[in-house]
C-alpha atoms as an extended CHARMM CRD file, in Angstrom:
* protein
*
       162  EXT
         1         1  UNK       CA             93.0650000000       99.6050000000       91.2810000000  PROA      1               0.0000000000
         2         2  UNK       CA             95.0530000000      102.8680000000       91.4480000000  PROA      2               0.0000000000
         3         3  UNK       CA             97.9020000000      101.1530000000       89.6040000000  PROA      3               0.0000000000
         4         4  UNK       CA             95.6500000000      100.3900000000       86.6320000000  PROA      4               0.0000000000
         5         5  UNK       CA             94.0140000000      103.8230000000       86.5350000000  PROA      5               0.0000000000
         6         6  UNK       CA             97.2460000000      105.7790000000       86.7200000000  PROA      6               0.0000000000
         7         7  UNK       CA             98.8570000000      103.5220000000       84.1160000000  PROA      7               0.0000000000
         8         8  UNK       CA             95.8430000000      103.3620000000       81.8160000000  PROA      8               0.0000000000
         9         9  UNK       CA             97.8290000000      103.6050000000       78.5680000000  PROA      9               0.0000000000
        10        10  UNK       CA             99.8450000000      100.5220000000       79.5430000000  PROA      10              0.0000000000
        11        11  UNK       CA             96.7320000000       98.6560000000       80.6760000000  PROA      11              0.0000000000
        12        12  UNK       CA             94.9610000000       99.3710000000       77.3890000000  PROA      12              0.0000000000
        13        13  UNK       CA             97.8430000000       99.1450000000       74.9210000000  PROA      13              0.0000000000
        14        14  UNK       CA            100.6290000000       96.9020000000       76.2030000000  PROA      14              0.0000000000
        15        15  UNK       CA             99.1450000000       94.8170000000       78.9940000000  PROA      15              0.0000000000
        16        16  UNK       CA            100.8840000000       91.7010000000       77.6090000000  PROA      16              0.0000000000
        17        17  UNK       CA            104.2850000000       93.0660000000       78.6940000000  PROA      17              0.0000000000
        18        18  UNK       CA            103.4390000000       95.6220000000       81.3890000000  PROA      18              0.0000000000
        19        19  UNK       CA            104.8740000000       94.4830000000       84.7330000000  PROA      19              0.0000000000
        20        20  UNK       CA            101.9640000000       95.6420000000       86.8190000000  PROA      20              0.0000000000
        21        21  UNK       CA            103.6410000000       96.1680000000       90.1950000000  PROA      21              0.0000000000
        22        22  UNK       CA            107.2770000000       96.8550000000       89.3530000000  PROA      22              0.0000000000
        23        23  UNK       CA            106.5170000000       99.2810000000       86.5100000000  PROA      23              0.0000000000
        24        24  UNK       CA            103.1380000000      100.5480000000       87.6380000000  PROA      24              0.0000000000
        25        25  UNK       CA            103.9080000000      101.8030000000       91.1320000000  PROA      25              0.0000000000
        26        26  UNK       CA            105.4420000000      105.2220000000       91.6440000000  PROA      26              0.0000000000
        27        27  UNK       CA            105.5760000000      107.1690000000       94.9130000000  PROA      27              0.0000000000
        28        28  UNK       CA            102.3980000000      108.9970000000       93.8380000000  PROA      28              0.0000000000
        29        29  UNK       CA            100.5160000000      105.8030000000       92.9670000000  PROA      29              0.0000000000
        30        30  UNK       CA            101.6190000000      104.3040000000       96.2950000000  PROA      30              0.0000000000
        31        31  UNK       CA            100.1870000000      107.4020000000       97.9730000000  PROA      31              0.0000000000
        32        32  UNK       CA             96.8000000000      106.6910000000       96.3930000000  PROA      32              0.0000000000
        33        33  UNK       CA             97.0470000000      103.0640000000       97.5170000000  PROA      33              0.0000000000
        34        34  UNK       CA             97.7680000000      104.3310000000      101.0500000000  PROA      34              0.0000000000
        35        35  UNK       CA             94.8000000000      106.7170000000      100.9240000000  PROA      35              0.0000000000
        36        36  UNK       CA             92.3660000000      103.9390000000       99.9750000000  PROA      36              0.0000000000
        37        37  UNK       CA             93.8830000000      101.6720000000      102.6060000000  PROA      37              0.0000000000
        38        38  UNK       CA             93.4450000000      104.4150000000      105.2180000000  PROA      38              0.0000000000
        39        39  UNK       CA             89.7660000000      104.6320000000      104.2770000000  PROA      39              0.0000000000
        40        40  UNK       CA             89.4630000000      100.8400000000      104.5890000000  PROA      40              0.0000000000
        41        41  UNK       CA             91.1070000000      100.9260000000      108.0080000000  PROA      41              0.0000000000
        42        42  UNK       CA             88.8560000000      103.7920000000      109.1520000000  PROA      42              0.0000000000
        43        43  UNK       CA             85.8300000000      101.6950000000      108.1960000000  PROA      43              0.0000000000
        44        44  UNK       CA             87.2630000000       98.7280000000      110.0920000000  PROA      44              0.0000000000
        45        45  UNK       CA             87.6690000000      100.8990000000      113.1930000000  PROA      45              0.0000000000
        46        46  UNK       CA             84.0500000000      102.0820000000      112.7890000000  PROA      46              0.0000000000
        47        47  UNK       CA             83.0510000000       98.4030000000      112.7770000000  PROA      47              0.0000000000
        48        48  UNK       CA             85.0960000000       97.7910000000      115.9100000000  PROA      48              0.0000000000
        49        49  UNK       CA             87.8220000000       95.8810000000      114.0970000000  PROA      49              0.0000000000
        50        50  UNK       CA             91.5530000000       96.4190000000      114.4740000000  PROA      50              0.0000000000
        51        51  UNK       CA             93.2420000000       95.3070000000      111.2520000000  PROA      51              0.0000000000
        52        52  UNK       CA             96.6820000000       96.0140000000      109.8500000000  PROA      52              0.0000000000
        53        53  UNK       CA             97.5250000000       97.9900000000      106.7450000000  PROA      53              0.0000000000
        54        54  UNK       CA             97.8980000000       96.3270000000      103.3550000000  PROA      54              0.0000000000
        55        55  UNK       CA            101.6230000000       97.1540000000      103.3420000000  PROA      55              0.0000000000
        56        56  UNK       CA            102.0360000000       95.5350000000      106.7670000000  PROA      56              0.0000000000
        57        57  UNK       CA            100.2670000000       92.3920000000      105.5440000000  PROA      57              0.0000000000
        58        58  UNK       CA            102.5970000000       92.2060000000      102.5300000000  PROA      58              0.0000000000
        59        59  UNK       CA            105.6430000000       92.6900000000      104.7650000000  PROA      59              0.0000000000
        60        60  UNK       CA            104.4980000000       90.0520000000      107.2470000000  PROA      60              0.0000000000
        61        61  UNK       CA            103.3470000000       87.4030000000      104.7830000000  PROA      61              0.0000000000
        62        62  UNK       CA            106.0630000000       87.7830000000      102.1440000000  PROA      62              0.0000000000
        63        63  UNK       CA            108.8770000000       88.8850000000      104.4860000000  PROA      63              0.0000000000
        64        64  UNK       CA            109.3710000000       92.0840000000      102.5180000000  PROA      64              0.0000000000
        65        65  UNK       CA            111.1940000000       95.1010000000      103.8860000000  PROA      65              0.0000000000
        66        66  UNK       CA            110.2140000000       98.7080000000      103.3100000000  PROA      66              0.0000000000
        67        67  UNK       CA            109.5570000000      101.8790000000      105.2560000000  PROA      67              0.0000000000
        68        68  UNK       CA            106.7890000000      103.0150000000      102.8950000000  PROA      68              0.0000000000
        69        69  UNK       CA            104.2050000000      101.3040000000      100.7300000000  PROA      69              0.0000000000
        70        70  UNK       CA            106.2370000000      102.3370000000       97.6860000000  PROA      70              0.0000000000
        71        71  UNK       CA            109.4040000000      100.7070000000       99.0640000000  PROA      71              0.0000000000
        72        72  UNK       CA            107.4750000000       97.6310000000      100.1730000000  PROA      72              0.0000000000
        73        73  UNK       CA            106.0020000000       97.0580000000       96.7160000000  PROA      73              0.0000000000
        74        74  UNK       CA            109.3490000000       97.7580000000       95.0040000000  PROA      74              0.0000000000
        75        75  UNK       CA            111.0250000000       95.2050000000       97.3030000000  PROA      75              0.0000000000
        76        76  UNK       CA            108.2780000000       92.5720000000       96.8390000000  PROA      76              0.0000000000
        77        77  UNK       CA            110.1710000000       90.1100000000       94.6650000000  PROA      77              0.0000000000
        78        78  UNK       CA            107.2480000000       87.6760000000       94.3690000000  PROA      78              0.0000000000
        79        79  UNK       CA            105.4290000000       90.0950000000       92.0390000000  PROA      79              0.0000000000
        80        80  UNK       CA            108.3670000000       91.8910000000       90.4370000000  PROA      80              0.0000000000
        81        81  UNK       CA            107.9250000000       90.2560000000       87.0070000000  PROA      81              0.0000000000
        82        82  UNK       CA            104.1520000000       89.8010000000       87.2780000000  PROA      82              0.0000000000
        83        83  UNK       CA            102.1580000000       90.6910000000       84.1640000000  PROA      83              0.0000000000
        84        84  UNK       CA             98.4610000000       90.8870000000       84.9530000000  PROA      84              0.0000000000
        85        85  UNK       CA             96.7290000000       88.5660000000       82.4420000000  PROA      85              0.0000000000
        86        86  UNK       CA             93.5710000000       90.6550000000       82.0540000000  PROA      86              0.0000000000
        87        87  UNK       CA             93.8910000000       93.9920000000       83.8410000000  PROA      87              0.0000000000
        88        88  UNK       CA             90.4390000000       95.2950000000       82.9130000000  PROA      88              0.0000000000
        89        89  UNK       CA             88.7790000000       92.1600000000       84.2780000000  PROA      89              0.0000000000
        90        90  UNK       CA             90.7240000000       92.6740000000       87.5120000000  PROA      90              0.0000000000
        91        91  UNK       CA             89.5880000000       96.3080000000       87.5980000000  PROA      91              0.0000000000
        92        92  UNK       CA             85.9430000000       95.3740000000       87.0750000000  PROA      92              0.0000000000
        93        93  UNK       CA             86.0220000000       92.7980000000       89.8840000000  PROA      93              0.0000000000
        94        94  UNK       CA             87.8030000000       95.1900000000       92.2300000000  PROA      94              0.0000000000
        95        95  UNK       CA             85.2540000000       97.9150000000       91.5100000000  PROA      95              0.0000000000
        96        96  UNK       CA             82.1550000000       95.7440000000       91.8700000000  PROA      96              0.0000000000
        97        97  UNK       CA             83.2580000000       93.6310000000       94.8280000000  PROA      97              0.0000000000
        98        98  UNK       CA             85.8550000000       95.8310000000       96.5160000000  PROA      98              0.0000000000
        99        99  UNK       CA             85.5880000000       99.5810000000       96.1590000000  PROA      99              0.0000000000
       100       100  UNK       CA             81.8440000000      100.0060000000       95.5490000000  PROA      100             0.0000000000
       101       101  UNK       CA             80.9710000000       97.9800000000       98.6770000000  PROA      101             0.0000000000
       102       102  UNK       CA             83.7000000000       99.7910000000      100.6300000000  PROA      102             0.0000000000
       103       103  UNK       CA             82.1820000000      103.1740000000       99.7590000000  PROA      103             0.0000000000
       104       104  UNK       CA             78.6620000000      101.8880000000      100.4530000000  PROA      104             0.0000000000
       105       105  UNK       CA             79.7060000000      100.7030000000      103.9130000000  PROA      105             0.0000000000
       106       106  UNK       CA             81.6300000000      103.9290000000      104.5570000000  PROA      106             0.0000000000
       107       107  UNK       CA             78.5310000000      105.9480000000      103.6410000000  PROA      107             0.0000000000
       108       108  UNK       CA             76.4160000000      103.8140000000      105.9750000000  PROA      108             0.0000000000
       109       109  UNK       CA             78.7430000000      104.4270000000      108.9180000000  PROA      109             0.0000000000
       110       110  UNK       CA             79.6530000000      108.0400000000      108.1620000000  PROA      110             0.0000000000
       111       111  UNK       CA             83.2700000000      107.2710000000      107.2750000000  PROA      111             0.0000000000
       112       112  UNK       CA             84.6820000000      109.5540000000      104.5690000000  PROA      112             0.0000000000
       113       113  UNK       CA             85.9830000000      107.6630000000      101.5240000000  PROA      113             0.0000000000
       114       114  UNK       CA             86.9190000000      110.3370000000       98.9720000000  PROA      114             0.0000000000
       115       115  UNK       CA             89.7380000000      108.3750000000       97.3540000000  PROA      115             0.0000000000
       116       116  UNK       CA             87.7780000000      105.1500000000       96.8750000000  PROA      116             0.0000000000
       117       117  UNK       CA             84.8390000000      107.2090000000       95.6100000000  PROA      117             0.0000000000
       118       118  UNK       CA             87.1130000000      109.0020000000       93.1200000000  PROA      118             0.0000000000
       119       119  UNK       CA             88.4110000000      105.6720000000       91.8070000000  PROA      119             0.0000000000
       120       120  UNK       CA             84.9020000000      104.3010000000       91.2570000000  PROA      120             0.0000000000
       121       121  UNK       CA             83.8080000000      107.5450000000       89.5780000000  PROA      121             0.0000000000
       122       122  UNK       CA             86.9200000000      107.6650000000       87.3800000000  PROA      122             0.0000000000
       123       123  UNK       CA             86.6080000000      104.0650000000       86.2370000000  PROA      123             0.0000000000
       124       124  UNK       CA             82.9120000000      104.6110000000       85.5300000000  PROA      124             0.0000000000
       125       125  UNK       CA             83.9450000000      107.3710000000       83.1140000000  PROA      125             0.0000000000
       126       126  UNK       CA             86.8140000000      105.3600000000       81.5900000000  PROA      126             0.0000000000
       127       127  UNK       CA             84.6860000000      102.2590000000       80.9970000000  PROA      127             0.0000000000
       128       128  UNK       CA             81.3420000000      103.9550000000       80.3590000000  PROA      128             0.0000000000
       129       129  UNK       CA             79.7940000000      101.7660000000       83.0680000000  PROA      129             0.0000000000
       130       130  UNK       CA             77.9760000000      102.9230000000       86.1740000000  PROA      130             0.0000000000
       131       131  UNK       CA             79.8540000000      100.9350000000       88.7970000000  PROA      131             0.0000000000
       132       132  UNK       CA             77.6140000000      102.3620000000       91.5080000000  PROA      132             0.0000000000
       133       133  UNK       CA             74.7140000000      100.4380000000       89.9440000000  PROA      133             0.0000000000
       134       134  UNK       CA             76.7530000000       97.4050000000       88.9040000000  PROA      134             0.0000000000
       135       135  UNK       CA             78.7050000000       97.0740000000       92.1590000000  PROA      135             0.0000000000
       136       136  UNK       CA             77.6390000000       95.4140000000       95.3920000000  PROA      136             0.0000000000
       137       137  UNK       CA             75.9800000000       97.6520000000       97.9920000000  PROA      137             0.0000000000
       138       138  UNK       CA             75.0260000000       97.3550000000      101.6580000000  PROA      138             0.0000000000
       139       139  UNK       CA             71.4780000000       96.5650000000      100.5420000000  PROA      139             0.0000000000
       140       140  UNK       CA             72.7160000000       93.7420000000       98.3130000000  PROA      140             0.0000000000
       141       141  UNK       CA             74.5720000000       92.2810000000      101.2790000000  PROA      141             0.0000000000
       142       142  UNK       CA             71.6410000000       92.6810000000      103.6660000000  PROA      142             0.0000000000
       143       143  UNK       CA             73.5890000000       95.2080000000      105.7570000000  PROA      143             0.0000000000
       144       144  UNK       CA             71.3180000000       98.2430000000      105.4520000000  PROA      144             0.0000000000
       145       145  UNK       CA             69.9250000000       99.2060000000      108.8490000000  PROA      145             0.0000000000
       146       146  UNK       CA             72.2360000000       96.8400000000      110.7230000000  PROA      146             0.0000000000
       147       147  UNK       CA             74.5590000000       97.9300000000      113.5050000000  PROA      147             0.0000000000
       148       148  UNK       CA             78.2980000000       97.5060000000      113.1360000000  PROA      148             0.0000000000
       149       149  UNK       CA             78.1780000000       94.5320000000      115.5180000000  PROA      149             0.0000000000
       150       150  UNK       CA             75.3260000000       92.9050000000      113.5680000000  PROA      150             0.0000000000
       151       151  UNK       CA             77.3510000000       93.2180000000      110.3490000000  PROA      151             0.0000000000
       152       152  UNK       CA             80.4670000000       91.7520000000      111.9450000000  PROA      152             0.0000000000
       153       153  UNK       CA             78.3550000000       88.9030000000      113.3390000000  PROA      153             0.0000000000
       154       154  UNK       CA             76.7590000000       88.2640000000      109.9400000000  PROA      154             0.0000000000
       155       155  UNK       CA             80.1290000000       88.0800000000      108.2200000000  PROA      155             0.0000000000
       156       156  UNK       CA             81.9780000000       86.0490000000      110.8220000000  PROA      156             0.0000000000
       157       157  UNK       CA             79.1290000000       83.5850000000      111.3500000000  PROA      157             0.0000000000
       158       158  UNK       CA             78.3350000000       83.3680000000      107.6500000000  PROA      158             0.0000000000
       159       159  UNK       CA             74.7190000000       84.2130000000      108.3030000000  PROA      159             0.0000000000
       160       160  UNK       CA             74.4340000000       86.6120000000      105.3930000000  PROA      160             0.0000000000
       161       161  UNK       CA             73.4310000000       84.0660000000      102.7130000000  PROA      161             0.0000000000
       162       162  UNK       CA             75.2500000000       86.1480000000      100.0990000000  PROA      162             0.0000000000
């Protein structure tokens, strides 16, 4: 998501040749990725979950080395030449089913999510779409009014019927 926003000219004008990860990630973009991931991890802690960072998952699964998220992505050979087929479709899905629900859950549990919120707001301006209305919310998922344990139970037992 941050990669697409901070490389918008490439996403809009030369997406057929733009190597999304190898060309799109700078130290600053990686910092935004880290900020969103920190918000995700803070929400997980509020839900009583202990998960690892996105960079750690990449390192573990793909056997990639790197001290920082930037280094990890730069060393991730599996995606080095990857050209995202339809970046704006990816962005829309990530907004509706990733960041909007993340912010909704963070709001419910009092977890600050300024970076994720900024990304949703920015893409709403770029696309002329209100992703707060179009995206999935706690109410849509049946989470409103539930405790953190009830939400975890709903998700892990697949009782949410979503």
